[in-house]
C-alpha positions, 0 to 999 in steps of 0.5 A: 500500500502506498502512502501519499498526500491527499493532494496527490490522490487521483480523482476517483481513487480510494484512499484511507486517512493515515494522519492529519499533519501539522501545518507550520501556521496552524493545525488542520482542526477544520478537517480533522474535527479532533480524533474522536469526531464522527465526520471529517478526516479522521484516522482510517476514514475512507476518502475519494476525490470527486471533482476539481474546481474550475480554477483548480483549487479547491478539490471536493472529497467524499468522506464519511458520507459528506462532500468536503472542499479542501484547498491544495495547501491543506490537502498536502498535510493529510496523508492517506494510504491508497488501496485496501484498508 
């Protein structure tokens, strides 16, 4: 299984969140909803990139039953494993 930043996952590929890294300026709390949260990019959450906006940023991701738009700079800090859980 291959680990890479969420920003590098191709549209339609299935990945599973490994961790939400710290950004130098802030922690990505908006996307992680704390580790015990029910929505967002929590560990082992299944994530699928759906659409790239016309301007190229943000990208829409399907995760835990919702679609979340994530900017490229934030997606670089969300590490995922491509392939089976």
